[in-house]
N, C-alpha and C positions, 0 to 999 in steps of 0.2 A: 705749607708755605709760611705760616706764622712762626713756626719754630725756626725756620731758616732766617727770617728777618730778625728775630731776637738774637740768634747766634751771631749774625752779621753785625748787629749793634754792639755786642760784646767784643768781638774781634776788632771792630772799628775803634772802640775806646782804647783797647790795648795798643793797636797800631799807631793811633794818634799820639799816645803818651810816649811810646818808644821812638817814633819819628821825631817828636819834639825834642827828646834828649839829644839826638844826633845833630840837630840844627840850631839849637839855642845855647847861649852861654849859661854857665851855672850860676844864676842869680836867684837867691831865695825869695819867694813871695812873702814868707813870714818866718821869723825865727822860732815860732812855736808850732809844733806839729799837731797838737790836739785841738779840736774845735767843737763848739756847742752852738747850735743854731735853734732859734725859736721863731715861729712865724705863723702866717695865716695861709690857708689853702682854699682855692676855688676848685673843688673837686666835682667831677661829673661822671655819672653812670648813665650809659646810653645803650639802648637795645632797639635797633632799627631807627625809626623816626622819634621814638619816645625817649625822654631823658629827665633826670632829676639832678639838681645841683645843690646839695647841702653845703654849708660853710664849715670848714674844719680848722683846727689849729694843729701844728706839728712841732715835734722836737727831733733834733738830729744830733748825734754824737759821732765823731769820726777821728781818724788818725791818718795823717799823710806820711808815708814812709819816706818818700822823696818829694821833690817838687812836681813829680809827674805821676805818681801812683799813690792812692790812698784806699782806705776802707771805711765803712760807716754803717750805722744803724739808724733807721728813722721810724717813728711812729706817729700816726695822726688819728684824731677822733673828731666826730661831729659835735659842734656846739650849737648849730642852728639847722634843724632838719628842713627838708624840702617836701612839699606836698604835691602829690600827683593822684588825681581821682580819689580824693578823700583818704589817701594813705600817706603817712609821714615816713620819709626815708632818711636813714643815716648811714654813713660809711666809715669804717675804721680800717686803717692799713698798718702793716708792719713790713719794713723793707730793709734787707741787708744788702749792701752793695760794694762792688769794686768800682773805684773812681779813677778814670784816666784824665789827666790834667794837662792843659797847654797854657803856660804862663804868657801873659800879655804885658810885658814890662815887669816892674817890681811890685805893683800893688793890685793888679787885676789878673783874672784867669777865666778861661772857659773850661768846661769839663763835661764829660759823658759818664753816666753811671749805668750799671747793669747788675742784676742779682735777683735772688728769690724774693717773692713778696706774698703776703697773705692779705686777702681782702675780705672783710666781713660786712655784709649788708644787713641792716635791720629795718624791718617794715612794721609799722603799727597803725592800727585803726581802732574803731570803737569796740571790736570784738577781741582784741588782744594784740600781741606782738609776735613776730616771727623773725628769725635770723638765719642766714646761710653764709658760709665762708668757703673760700677756695684759694688755691695757690696757683701762681703763675710766675713767669720770668718778667720782671719789670725793667724798664730802661728809660733813659731820659738825657736831656742836655741842660746846661745851665751856665750862668755867669756869676762871678763873685768879685767883689771889690773890697779891699782892705783899707781901713782908715784908722791907723794908730792903735792896733790891738783889738779892734772890733771892725765890723764891716756889714755889708748887706749881700744877700744872695737872692737870685731869681732863677727858677728853673721850671721846666715842663717834664712831668713824669707820666709815663703810661704804665699803670700798675697792673692792669688786667686786660687781656684781649683774647677771649676764649668763647666759643659757641655763640658768636654774634653779640656778645656783651662786652662793652668797653668801660674801663674805669681809668680816668686820666685826671691830672690836676696841674694847675698853674700855682706855684708856691712862691711866696715872697717872705723873706725873713731877715732878722738880724743875726749876726754870727760873731761869736767871741772866740779868741785864740788864747790858749794857755799851755 
């Protein structure tokens, strides 16, 4: 069932981008197709009722082929670990994505992303540190607003949903276009 929901999210992103092309006039959101975003991330790992929420920073580099379709690569790492039962947890992510875009006027857009992700969880206590990583299909939705060559972005990404373990994040960042 989880695979079907991830595939559905990917097809939905593509469908929304292609349906938007048919219904909207061709107004560019930005004259520059390449973007770089830097921001903060409230990331959460949960298993059942237990969860940890370290604080991450992220960087994102992408290219929009048209005003409706883009690709990108994102990486995040923990800058402030979270403690649960005397164990400190950190989470690093790498996410390559296809981006479906729906312009909302000339300066704003909503988007959906889907693609492969790697999640690495590091746990450390007084006896040492341990890490485990795994791959999954990540997906999410977001909003972007341009302000004269730069802007801001906010999105929700589900990086991992496998074997009862979820890794998801709310990201807020500044974005520059070039």
